[in-house]
C-alpha positions in Angstrom: 29.8 -1.2 -9.9 29.8 0.5 -13.3 26.2 -0.4 -13.9 25.2 0.6 -10.3 26.7 4.1 -10.4 24.0 5.7 -12.4 21.3 4.0 -10.2 23.0 5.3 -7.1 23.5 8.8 -8.5 19.8 8.8 -9.4 19.1 8.5 -5.6 20.9 11.8 -4.9 18.6 14.7 -4.1 18.1 17.3 -6.9 19.7 20.0 -4.8 22.9 18.0 -4.6 22.8 16.7 -8.1 23.0 20.3 -9.4 26.4 20.7 -7.8 27.8 17.2 -8.4 30.4 16.8 -11.1 29.7 14.5 -13.9 30.8 11.3 -12.2 31.9 8.4 -14.4 33.0 5.0 -13.3 36.6 6.0 -14.2 36.5 9.1 -12.1 35.0 7.1 -9.3 37.9 4.6 -9.5 40.5 7.4 -9.4 38.8 9.0 -6.4 38.7 5.6 -4.7 42.5 5.2 -5.3 43.1 8.7 -3.9 41.1 8.1 -0.7 42.8 4.7 -0.2 46.3 5.8 -0.8 46.1 9.0 1.3 45.8 7.2 4.7 48.7 4.9 3.7 50.9 7.9 3.1 49.9 9.5 6.4 50.6 6.3 8.2 54.0 6.0 6.4 54.9 9.5 7.7 54.4 8.3 11.3 57.0 5.6 11.2 56.9 3.5 14.3 56.0 6.2 16.7 53.1 6.1 19.2 49.9 7.6 17.8 50.1 11.3 18.4 50.2 14.7 16.6 48.5 15.5 13.4 49.3 12.3 11.4 47.5 10.1 14.0 44.6 12.6 14.2 44.4 12.7 10.4 44.1 8.9 10.4 41.4 9.0 13.0 39.6 11.6 10.8 39.8 9.3 7.8 38.6 6.4 9.9 35.6 8.5 11.2 34.9 9.3 7.6 35.0 5.6 6.7 32.5 5.0 9.5 30.3 7.7 8.1 30.6 6.0 4.7 29.3 2.8 6.3 26.2 4.7 7.3 25.8 6.0 3.7 26.0 2.5 2.3 23.3 1.4 4.8 21.1 4.3 3.9 21.6 3.6 0.2 20.6 0.0 0.7 17.5 1.0 2.6 16.6 3.6 0.0 17.1 1.2 -3.0 15.5 -1.7 -1.2 18.4 -4.0 -1.6 22.1 -4.5 -2.0 24.4 -1.7 -3.1 28.0 -2.1 -4.2 30.3 -1.9 -1.2 27.7 -2.8 1.4 29.3 -6.0 2.5 32.8 -4.5 2.7 31.3 -1.6 4.7 29.6 -3.9 7.1 32.1 -6.7 7.4 35.4 -4.8 7.3 35.0 -1.0 7.6 32.5 -1.0 10.5 34.3 -3.4 12.8 37.7 -1.9 12.1 36.4 1.7 12.6 34.8 0.7 15.9 38.0 -1.0 17.0 40.4 1.9 16.1 38.1 4.8 17.2 37.2 2.9 20.4 40.8 2.3 21.2 41.7 5.9 20.6 38.8 7.0 22.9 39.6 4.4 25.6 43.4 5.1 25.6 42.8 8.8 25.4 45.0 9.4 22.4 43.3 12.9 22.2 41.0 14.9 24.4 37.3 14.2 24.5 36.7 17.5 22.6 39.2 16.5 19.9 37.6 13.1 19.5 34.1 14.6 19.3 35.4 17.0 16.7 36.0 14.0 14.4 32.2 13.9 13.7 31.9 17.2 11.9 35.3 16.7 10.4 34.1 13.3 8.9 31.1 15.1 7.4 33.4 17.7 5.8 35.7 15.0 4.4 32.9 12.8 3.2 31.0 15.8 1.7 32.9 18.7 0.3 36.4 17.1 0.1 35.1 14.0 -1.5 33.1 16.0 -4.1 36.3 18.0 -4.8 38.2 14.8 -5.4 35.5 13.4 -7.6 35.3 16.7 -9.5 39.1 16.8 -10.1 39.1 13.2 -11.1 36.2 13.8 -13.6 38.2 16.7 -15.1 41.4 14.7 -15.4 40.1 11.4 -16.6 38.8 11.0 -20.2 35.4 9.4 -20.6 35.3 5.6 -21.1 
């Protein structure tokens, strides 16, 4: 992944590259840990209750963001003409689990239809500005290596 990061960043449009922080492999790993641990902490706050309230909705928002990330891996693979790191995980784990969880939430009406549809723009916000903020903070906190 360390060697692929510059190649992937080279695929970013110039307009976005101008606002992106200087992303190193180390800052990428820190951001990956943050976005992995956050849902676990949200889940832990729920205990053994039925899915409801803001913690369950936050988990659905994270899962919708992961589903959006699957699409970004697919687009990156198409754009580069081959495999990109994380593609198999995205397709074999993240996609089916996202469809299972989001499908169950929709089918069992955990939230209203409007709340479920609102996950789409929320996923774009989480995958875009929030992820850039996490990467930026990680880039500032982690020394280069």
